[in-house]
N, C-alpha and C positions, 0 to 999 in steps of 0.2 A: 467635394472635400464634406467628410462626417462633422458632424456638431462637437463641439469641444463639452465635455460631460464634465458638469461643475456640482460640486457640493458646496454648502453654505452653511457656517457653522454661527449659530446665534439666530434666536427667534424672536429678539426686542425688535424695537421699531426698525433699528437699524438693520439687521438680520431679514425681516422681511420684505424690507424696501428693495436690498439686494437681490433677493431672490426673487421679486416680482419684478423688478426691471429687466432682470436677466429672460426671464420667462417671455415677458411682453413685449420690450424692445431692444433687445441686442441680437444681431444676426448671428449665425452658426453656433449657438449655445443652447445648451440644454440642463436643466437643474434636475439631477438625477437623486441628490440626496440631501436631506436636512437635519441638523442635529442642534438640540436645545436640551438644556436640563429639565425642562416640564413636557412630560409626556402628552398632555393634551395640549397644549400650546404648539407643541413642536408637530404632532399629527394636523393640526388645523393651518400652520402655515404650510406642510408639505402637500396637503392636499389642494392648497390654491394653484398650485404649479406642477402636479401630477408626479411628486417626487417621493421616494422613500424617507418617511421618518425614522429618525435614533436619538437615543439618547445620550450616545457615546460618541464625543467628536473623534476620539483617536480611530473608532470604528470605521467613520467617513472617511478618515485620511487614508486608510490601509483597503479601502473599498475597490475594488480591480474595475466598478463602473464607475468611479470618479476619475477625472484627469487632470482637474486643477480645483483648488480651494479658495472661498472666501471665508474669511476671517471677521466675525463680526460681532465677537462674543464679548463679555466684560473684560475690559482695558487688561486687566492683571494676567488675563489667560495668553495673551499674544505672545510674549515671546515662546513660551513651551509649545503650542499648536504650531506656529510659524516653523520653529526647528522640526517637529514632527512632520511637517510637510516636505521641508527640504531634505528630511533623511528619506523619504519614500520617493525624492526623486520628482515632488509634483510642484508645478507652478502655482505660486499663491498670492493672492492677494491680500493684505494684511490692512484692516482699520488702522485708523491712527489711534493713539501712540503706537507705535511698533513695541515699546516697554517704557515701564514707569520709572526704570533708571537708566543711565548709562551704561552701567556694568550689565544689566540683562541686555541691552541691545548690543553690546559687544558680543554676546553668546551667540546671538544670532548672525550677527554679519560672519564671524570667525565661522560659523557652521556652513554659511554659504558659500565663504571661500575654500573651505574643504571640499565642498562638492562641486566646486570647479567649474560652475557655470552660474548664470544670472538666473533666479528662481522666484526671489522676493519681489512684489513690488508693494507700494504703502498707498495707502487712500488718502493722499493729499487732494482732495480733487479739485480744489479751487486752481489747481494749474490747467483743468478743461472747463473751467466757467469761461463762456464767450466774453465777460464783461473783463474778468482779469486776463484773458488771451489778447483782447484786443489793445487793454493799459499797455501791457508788457511791449505790445508792438508800437505801440505811439511812443513809447520812452526809448526804444529801440530807434525809432526813427527820428528822435531829437524833438519831440512835441515840446515839451516844456524847457528844453537847454538841459543843463548837467542839473540831475535832482538834488535838493538841499534837503529835502522832510518827506515822511511819508506819515499819513495820519490815518489811523486803523479803526475801526469801531467795531465790535460784535456784540449786539443786545439781543437778549433771549426773552419770551414773554414771562416767565417764572421760574423757581427753583426745582429742578429735578430731584427725585427722593437722593438723600446721599449728598446734597449740593455742599460744598464746603471752598475754601480759598486757593486751596493745594489743586483740588478735581478742576478749577477754572484756567488754571496753569496748564496743567499736564493735557487736560481733554478738549479744551476750547481754546486758551491762548496759541498753543501749539501750531494752531493752523498761520498764525500771524509769524510764528518763529521760522514757518518754511516759506510762506509766502513772500515774505519782506525779502531775501535774500533771492528768492527766485526772478521776482521783479528787476532787483536792482544789480543782479551780477554780482553782489557783493556779500561776503560773509558776516554775521553778527559777532561783533568781538568783545563786547560790555554791555552790562545791564543793569538796570535799577528798578524798584517796584516801589510803589505809591499807592496811597488811598484814603480816601477821607474818614470820617468818625464810622464806627462799627453801626452796621445798617440794622434798625431797628426789627425789621420783618425775618431776617437771616441770624443776627448774632454774631456776626462777622464782617468786615470789610468788604462792600460791594455797592458802586462799582470799583474796578480798579484798574491802575493807570501803569502801564509798564514801557519805559524807554530802554529803546535798543539802540548802539550805536553801532555803524557798519565799518568795515575795513576801509571803504573808500570815503567816510568824514559824513554820511549821510546819518542824520538822526528819525529815527522812528519811533511816534508814539501808539500805543495799543492801548485802547480801552475795552476792557471785558466788563461787561453788567450784566449778569443772571437774572434779575428780576426787574427789567424796564417795565414790564407790565403792559405797554401798550401794543407788543408785536414784535416780531422777528426781524432786525434791522443789520444789514452790513452796509458798512461805508469804506471806501479808500480812495484818499486823495494824495497825490504826489506833487510838491510844490518846488518847483525849478528855477534856475536863472532867468527863464523868460517869459514863464506863465505856469500855470497848472493843469492837471489832468485829473479828473475824478469819476468814480464808478457812478452812473446813476441808478437811485432805485427804480426797479422795475415797478412800471404802474400797470397792472391788468385792469384796473376798472375805476373809473372817474365817475362821480357824481355830482352833478349840480343841481343844488335844490334849495329853497327859501333863502336866496340871497347868499349860498357857500358853496365853496368846491371841495368835495372831501374826496379821500381816496384809503383804500385798505393797505394792511400789511400781511403779509403771511405771516401763520400761527406758529412756525417753524423751519426747520432747515429743510424740509422737503419740499415746498415751495418756493423757494428760493434757488434752491439747488440741484433742480431735477434735472436741468439739462447737463450739468457739469458730473453728477453722477451717471447718467447714462452714456456720454461721450467718455467717460472714463473707463467703464466697463466694457463699451465696444473696443477700444484699443486696445487692451488688455486680452480681450479674445483676439482680436485680428493679428496681434503679435504671436500669441500661441500658435495661431492656424498657419503663419507664417514661417514660424521657427526663428524668429527674430528677436530683440529684446525689446522690451515694452517702454514706449516713453514716458511711464510712471515715473514718480518717483521711487527711489531705491531705498533698501536699507541702511546704507550708509546716510541718506538724507534724513531716515528716522533716528540715526546715533546723533547725527548734528543738532535735529531739533530738541531733541531729547537733554543733550548737552547744555541748550540753551535755556530750557526750562531747568533744569539743576539749577544752573546760576541763577535765576528770577526767584526761585525758591530761598536760595543764601540771601539774597536781597531783603524778600520778604522778611526772614529770621532776623536778619543785619540791619533793620530797622530803617530799610531804603539805601544803603551805602551801594556803591557803583562797585558791580562783581564784573570780572572776567571770564568770559567764555572760555573752556579749555574741551576740547572733544579729543578723544583718541585719533591717532593716525594710524589705520592697521592695513594699511597696503604700500 
């Protein structure tokens, strides 16, 4: 079978990473076109994978040498580009979030419904992370009894350009809005947002704490800390009626010296989730070659996560009041 010819939109860290993984680590995939707004950067990324560069994302989508599209461009561009890929009849893997609002997500979901087949996959890659997969399996086997509480932590080294509390919710905490119901098999129905004093480093509250109440009565608490400084760290613990299950931090190197033991943290998401991104992309390509539906998150999953994000933002603006989650039912 011939390779799936993939076009990658976006030449920042995320786009370049996707292009590199597809080129080096995913079987039956060839990156044929790379699109980005800056010609020189786009040429550089394209050259690393032997692809054609273009500064026009819609040119990439229309390219007859592109069978499938990865969208890793800025968040606000996701819905229009995803819709263009749907209209071109091409499978698309869109990085999260699907859109920055429920209304924009609805546009995408309705367009896919008009197409009459599943074309959109969403990059909630934690569903492919071996640690999260093992945690879900252990929960399903009753490893800690009936779950009562989930504790999630997402800490990054420092602020990205344009960092703000809203982006922390739509671009970062959105992972928890997907993974918590995925782990528990229960939708998030109500949320509230909380924070300490305003951070002197940022001028806005950081870290943030988000309470997520699920349909099954489980309480999840998600911490988002954009300026933790010490390293990139992900934690997840499920507290159940008979025990707890938690994800252990990967320890790639341990140093014993001068009476102490030390270990390092990854600098960013690339070190922690390399396997997850590779496995997700391989599952996507495998589904395309087999003509089946990918086991990735769907456009509707993106819509539901956006509805949770909107409720959290409403709580933030409402001084931490509890807000119900309302997602449109479009099927």
